[in-house]
C-alpha positions in Angstrom: 152.2 36.5 89.8 153.5 37.2 86.3 157.1 38.0 85.6 156.2 41.5 84.6 154.3 42.1 87.9 157.2 40.5 89.9 159.7 42.9 88.2 157.5 45.9 88.9 157.2 44.9 92.6 160.9 44.4 92.9 161.7 47.7 91.2 159.2 49.6 93.3 160.7 48.2 96.5 164.2 49.0 95.3 163.2 52.6 94.6 161.7 52.8 98.1 164.8 51.3 99.7 167.3 53.3 97.7 165.1 56.0 96.3 167.8 58.1 94.6 169.0 57.4 91.0 168.5 54.9 88.3 172.2 54.0 88.5 171.8 52.9 92.1 168.8 50.8 91.3 170.7 49.0 88.5 173.6 48.5 90.9 171.3 46.9 93.5 169.7 44.6 90.9 173.2 43.5 89.9 173.8 42.4 93.5 172.5 38.8 93.2 172.0 38.5 97.0 169.9 41.6 97.1 167.9 40.6 94.0 167.2 37.1 95.5 166.0 38.6 98.8 163.8 41.1 97.0 162.3 38.3 94.9 161.6 36.4 98.1 160.0 39.5 99.6 157.8 40.0 96.5 156.7 36.3 96.6 155.7 36.5 100.3 153.9 39.8 99.7 152.0 38.3 96.8 151.1 35.1 98.8 149.9 37.1 101.8 147.8 39.4 99.6 146.2 36.7 97.6 145.9 33.8 100.0 145.7 35.1 103.6 142.4 34.1 105.3 141.4 37.8 105.7 141.7 40.5 103.1 144.8 42.7 103.8 145.7 46.2 102.8 148.6 46.2 100.4 149.7 49.7 101.2 149.7 49.0 104.9 151.8 45.9 104.4 154.4 47.7 102.4 154.6 50.6 104.9 154.9 48.1 107.8 157.7 46.2 105.9 159.6 49.5 105.4 159.3 50.4 109.1 160.5 46.9 110.1 163.5 47.3 107.8 164.5 50.6 109.5 164.2 49.2 113.0 167.7 47.7 112.7 169.2 51.1 112.0 169.5 54.1 114.4 166.4 55.4 116.2 166.2 58.5 114.0 165.9 56.8 110.7 162.2 56.6 110.0 159.5 56.1 107.4 157.1 59.0 107.3 153.5 58.3 106.3 151.3 60.9 104.6 150.2 62.6 107.8 153.7 62.5 109.5 155.4 63.9 106.4 152.8 66.7 106.0 153.1 67.6 109.7 156.9 67.7 109.4 156.8 69.9 106.4 154.4 72.3 108.0 156.4 72.5 111.2 159.7 73.2 109.5 158.1 75.6 107.0 157.2 77.8 110.0 153.6 78.6 109.1 150.2 77.2 108.3 146.7 78.6 107.5 144.1 78.8 110.2 142.7 80.9 113.0 145.6 81.4 115.4 144.6 79.8 118.6 146.2 77.3 121.0 143.5 74.8 122.0 143.1 71.9 124.4 140.2 69.6 125.5 139.3 70.5 129.1 136.9 68.3 130.9 135.6 67.1 127.5 135.2 70.7 126.2 137.3 72.2 123.4 138.9 75.2 125.1 141.0 78.1 123.9 144.3 78.2 125.8 145.5 81.4 124.2 144.8 83.4 121.0 148.1 84.2 119.2 148.8 88.0 118.9 148.0 89.5 115.5 146.1 86.5 114.1 142.5 86.4 112.9 141.3 84.9 116.2 143.0 87.6 118.1 141.6 90.3 115.9 138.1 88.9 116.3 138.4 89.2 120.1 138.7 85.5 121.1 139.8 85.1 124.7 141.7 82.5 126.7 139.2 80.2 128.3 136.6 80.5 125.5 134.9 77.2 124.9 134.3 76.2 121.3 131.0 74.3 121.5 130.4 74.0 117.7 132.4 74.2 114.5 130.2 74.9 111.4 127.1 74.0 113.4 128.5 70.6 114.4 128.9 69.9 118.2 132.5 69.5 119.5 131.4 67.2 122.2 133.8 64.3 122.4 136.1 65.8 119.8 139.9 65.3 120.0 142.4 68.1 119.8 143.9 66.7 116.5 140.4 66.4 114.9 139.6 70.0 116.0 142.8 71.3 114.5 142.0 69.7 111.1 138.6 71.3 111.1 139.8 74.7 112.1 142.7 74.8 109.6 142.2 75.3 105.9 143.1 77.2 102.8 143.9 80.9 103.1 140.9 83.2 102.7 138.3 80.5 103.5 136.0 81.0 106.4 134.9 78.9 109.4 132.1 79.7 111.8 132.5 78.6 115.4 130.1 78.9 118.4 131.6 80.2 121.6 130.6 79.9 125.2 132.4 82.5 127.3 132.8 82.8 131.1 130.5 85.6 132.4 128.2 85.6 129.4 124.8 83.8 129.6 124.4 83.1 125.9 126.6 81.4 123.3 127.5 83.4 120.2 128.9 82.8 116.7 132.2 84.1 115.2 132.9 83.7 111.5 136.6 84.0 111.1 138.6 84.1 107.8 141.6 81.8 107.8 145.0 83.4 107.2 148.7 82.6 107.5 149.7 81.7 111.1 153.4 81.7 111.9 154.8 78.9 114.0 157.4 80.8 116.0 160.8 79.3 116.9 161.5 82.2 119.3 158.2 82.5 121.2 159.7 84.5 124.1 162.3 87.2 124.5 162.4 89.9 127.3 164.7 91.5 129.8 164.8 89.3 132.8 167.0 91.8 134.6 168.1 95.4 133.7 171.2 94.1 131.8 170.2 90.5 131.3 168.2 89.4 128.2 166.4 86.1 127.9 165.6 84.3 124.7 163.7 81.0 124.4 164.3 79.0 121.2 162.0 76.0 120.8 163.1 74.6 117.4 165.4 75.2 114.4 163.1 75.9 111.5 163.2 77.9 108.4 162.8 81.3 110.1 164.7 80.7 113.3 167.7 82.8 112.6 165.7 85.8 111.5 163.5 85.5 114.6 166.5 85.3 116.9 168.2 88.2 115.2 165.2 90.4 115.6 164.9 89.4 119.3 168.6 90.1 120.0 168.4 93.6 118.3 165.3 94.4 120.4 167.1 93.2 123.6 170.2 95.1 122.8 168.2 98.3 122.3 166.7 97.7 125.8 170.2 97.7 127.3 171.2 94.0 127.2 174.9 93.3 128.0 174.4 89.7 129.1 172.3 86.9 127.4 170.6 83.7 128.6 169.9 81.5 125.6 167.3 78.9 126.6 167.5 75.7 124.4 165.8 73.4 126.9 163.5 70.8 125.3 164.5 72.0 121.8 164.6 68.8 119.7 166.6 70.4 116.9 165.8 70.9 113.2 167.7 72.4 110.3 171.5 72.1 110.5 172.0 75.4 108.6 170.0 77.3 111.2 172.1 75.9 114.0 175.3 76.9 112.2 173.9 80.4 111.6 172.8 80.8 115.2 176.3 79.8 116.6 177.8 82.1 114.0 176.2 85.1 115.7 178.5 84.5 118.7 181.7 83.2 117.1 184.6 85.0 115.2 184.8 84.4 111.5 186.5 81.2 110.2 186.0 79.3 113.5 184.5 75.8 112.9 180.9 75.5 114.2 180.4 71.8 113.4 181.7 69.1 111.0 179.8 66.1 109.5 181.1 62.8 108.3 179.2 60.4 106.1 179.4 58.1 103.1 177.5 59.9 100.4 178.5 62.9 98.4 178.0 66.1 100.3 177.6 64.5 103.7 181.1 65.2 104.9 181.4 68.9 105.5 183.0 71.5 107.8 180.8 74.5 108.6 182.5 77.7 109.8 181.5 81.0 111.2 181.6 84.0 108.9 180.0 86.9 110.6 182.8 87.9 113.0 180.8 87.6 116.3 178.1 90.3 116.0 177.6 90.1 119.8 181.2 90.0 121.0 180.3 92.5 123.8 177.6 90.1 125.2 178.3 87.5 127.9 176.4 84.3 127.0 175.0 81.5 129.1 173.3 78.6 127.2 170.8 76.6 129.3 170.2 73.0 128.2 168.5 69.9 129.5 168.0 66.3 128.6 165.4 67.4 126.0 168.0 69.5 124.1 169.0 67.6 121.0 170.7 67.7 117.7 170.9 71.3 116.4 170.6 72.5 120.1 173.7 70.4 120.9 175.5 71.9 117.9 175.0 75.4 119.2 175.9 74.5 122.9 178.9 72.4 121.8 180.3 75.2 119.7 179.8 77.8 122.4 181.5 75.5 124.9 184.4 74.3 122.7 185.4 77.8 121.8 185.0 79.0 125.4 182.6 81.7 124.1 180.2 81.3 127.0 179.0 78.9 129.6 176.6 75.9 129.3 174.5 75.2 132.3 171.7 72.8 133.2 171.6 69.0 132.5 173.5 66.7 130.1 171.8 67.0 126.7 170.0 64.2 124.8 173.0 63.0 122.8 171.8 63.0 119.2 174.8 63.5 116.9 173.3 62.1 113.7 172.3 64.1 110.6 169.2 63.0 108.7 168.1 63.8 105.1 164.5 63.4 103.9 163.7 61.9 100.6 160.1 62.0 99.3 159.0 58.6 98.0 157.2 57.5 94.8 154.7 57.2 93.5 153.1 60.4 94.8 155.9 61.8 96.9 153.5 62.3 99.8 155.4 59.9 102.0 159.1 60.1 102.8 162.2 58.3 104.1 164.1 60.2 106.8 167.5 58.5 106.8 170.7 59.2 108.8 173.5 60.1 106.3 176.2 61.4 108.6 177.5 61.9 112.2 178.3 65.4 113.4 181.3 66.5 115.5 181.8 69.6 117.6 184.8 71.9 116.9 187.0 70.0 119.4 186.2 66.7 117.6 183.6 65.3 120.0 181.0 62.9 118.7 177.9 63.7 120.8 175.8 60.7 119.7 174.9 58.3 122.5 175.0 54.5 122.1 171.8 53.1 120.6 172.5 49.4 120.7 169.7 48.8 123.2 166.0 49.0 122.4 164.5 52.3 121.2 162.5 52.4 124.4 165.8 52.4 126.4 167.3 54.9 124.1 164.7 57.5 124.8 164.3 56.6 128.5 168.0 57.0 129.1 168.3 60.4 127.5 170.5 62.8 129.5 172.1 60.0 131.4 175.8 59.1 131.2 175.3 55.9 129.2 177.9 56.2 126.4 181.7 56.1 126.2 182.8 59.3 127.9 186.5 58.4 127.7 186.6 60.4 124.4 188.3 63.4 126.0 188.8 66.5 124.0 189.9 70.1 124.9 188.3 73.5 124.5 190.2 76.4 123.0 191.5 77.3 126.5 192.4 73.8 127.4 189.4 72.6 129.5 188.6 68.9 129.3 185.3 68.0 127.6 184.0 64.5 126.7 182.0 63.1 123.9 179.9 60.0 123.4 176.9 61.0 125.5 175.5 64.5 124.8 176.9 67.8 126.0 177.9 67.8 129.6 177.3 71.3 131.0 180.0 73.4 132.6 177.7 73.8 135.6 175.1 71.1 136.4 171.8 72.4 137.7 169.0 69.9 138.2 165.5 71.1 137.4 162.8 72.0 139.9 160.7 69.2 141.3 157.1 70.1 142.0 155.2 69.0 145.0 152.4 66.6 144.2 149.8 69.2 145.1 151.2 71.7 142.6 151.8 69.1 140.0 148.2 67.9 140.2 146.9 71.5 140.0 148.8 72.0 136.8 147.8 68.6 135.4 144.1 69.2 136.0 144.5 72.8 134.7 143.0 74.2 137.9 145.2 77.4 137.8 144.1 78.0 134.3 140.4 77.5 135.1 140.7 79.8 138.1 142.4 82.5 136.0 139.5 82.4 133.4 136.9 82.8 136.1 138.9 85.5 138.1 139.7 87.6 135.0 136.0 87.6 134.1 135.1 89.5 137.3 138.3 91.3 138.4 140.5 94.0 137.0 144.2 92.9 136.8 147.2 95.1 136.0 150.9 94.3 135.7 151.5 95.0 139.4 148.8 92.5 140.6 149.7 89.9 143.2 147.4 87.1 144.6 145.9 88.3 147.8 143.9 86.5 150.6 140.7 87.0 148.7 142.1 85.4 145.5 143.5 82.5 147.6 140.1 81.9 149.2 138.5 81.9 145.8 141.1 79.4 144.6 140.3 77.1 147.5 136.6 77.4 146.7 137.4 76.2 143.2 139.3 73.2 144.5 136.4 72.3 146.7 134.0 72.8 143.7 136.1 70.4 141.6 136.3 68.0 144.6 140.1 68.3 144.5 141.5 66.6 147.6 144.4 68.2 149.5 145.7 68.7 153.0 145.4 72.2 154.4 148.9 72.0 155.8 150.2 71.0 152.3 148.5 74.1 150.9 150.2 76.4 153.3 153.6 74.7 152.9 153.4 75.3 149.1 151.8 78.7 149.2 154.6 80.4 147.2 154.2 77.9 144.3 150.4 78.2 144.5 150.6 82.0 144.2 153.1 81.6 141.3 150.7 79.2 139.5 147.8 81.6 140.0 149.7 84.7 138.9 151.2 82.9 135.9 147.9 81.8 134.5 146.1 85.0 135.2 148.9 87.0 133.4 148.9 84.5 130.5 145.1 84.8 130.1 144.9 88.6 130.7 148.0 89.8 128.7 149.8 87.0 126.7 151.8 83.9 127.1 155.1 85.8 127.4 153.7 87.7 130.4 153.0 84.4 132.1 156.4 83.0 131.2 158.1 86.0 132.8 156.4 85.2 136.1 157.2 81.5 135.8 160.9 82.0 135.2 161.3 83.8 138.5 161.1 80.5 140.3 162.8 78.4 137.6 165.8 77.0 139.3 168.0 76.6 136.2 167.2 80.1 134.8 167.7 81.8 138.1 171.0 80.1 138.5 172.1 81.6 135.2 170.8 85.0 136.3 172.7 84.8 139.6 175.9 83.9 137.8 175.6 86.8 135.4 174.8 89.2 138.3 177.8 87.9 140.2 175.8 86.7 143.2 176.5 83.0 142.3 180.0 81.9 143.0 181.7 80.0 140.2 185.4 79.0 139.9 187.9 81.5 138.4 188.2 79.6 135.2 184.5 79.8 134.4 184.2 83.4 135.5 187.1 84.3 133.2 185.3 82.7 130.3 182.3 85.0 130.8 184.3 88.1 131.5 186.7 87.9 128.6 183.9 87.9 126.2 182.3 91.2 127.0 
């Protein structure tokens, strides 16, 4: 390798490693140890590329080397390849261009789970359960969901023709649909779960999360909401500013929401509320689980530390690290997601769990008490709270555990398949309940699919079977929110929150006071 090529390789690697300013590149080159190590790396890279027995891909080698370098850091610092970076940008942007359907491969057939309201697919009359047998004349047999998504998405205004097989119709038919903007909602569900209790589900913290939540809260208040269940379960986080703005809706002005501490300029900040608690008359319960992470923990931690409401459910994930994403040269289609700071709740708690073990252990042990919980802090009213291992809820409520029969019915999507068949031949309104005829037809489907079960087991789990049937029939007939409303009625954690707000669930005086003094 020539000296010029060697210098170019070293400079390229430095830019990837440091990736920020020419000053920092020069500083790294002046570090003789770093320069020597990079020279060694470049030499090994050149030798492998030119002399290894099989031809190797230079780009893959460099990407793998970068990934290996990051393995010694925390589990959330990652190299994003072209596809990963594009997916991340699309998700956080909150929109893409396509048809507006949720799809899945069912028994080898590409199937519509649900058309999204107001999208091109919805307006063209696509139904839950429609089977997409061809895309632009090409069979979908053996196709993966990811490949199908790539075929169905495309630039705004372009068209795609799909061939549909529908339950109850003898012939397939074509639909030509014009692609349009499809929103990715952060707040997919909001409704009144009881006459005075509103429910809101937030699934991510993206660009439009605050505006979506604000619209949902206004709608619920107009329906008579005086109490709120904010469901942050399985919410992995997202934009820090969206978490701050969400907590700000429920906190008085000038109260700290979260603070961050890091080494680089702009990474050590204190974020405060500024809106003077727009919902001060609303009692709040935040529901979390071991899948609630990062921005979700910021919101839950702020509500808990300021005694603004109660947090119930399970101990959260324990991700108290802030990442920043830098696009990488030469084409900026790849990126480095690097941890630049740690965040602390208003009481000073560090929520991040220990990550000294393997990454497999780190994700496997989420929600468990694995960190140093001797870091005791106090809420605004003097209650003890601990850091070092996620947010410990004020009231612990374990999730439901499904019987094997019910779990297998969901896993094999038997409730969904039954709903598609039943809706094709029966009229269903909002008052519908599974009757003996529906249950007999469901049993017939189980027999047709050669699904093995014990009759006694079926009877013992009849309530959950009826719930599964009704949930999927309502989802397919009306929309996903209708199905979710049915499902939550037997959701142990959500019902616990409902009962606390209704006063039918006994909680200690201290916790009851926290709820009552806020509305």
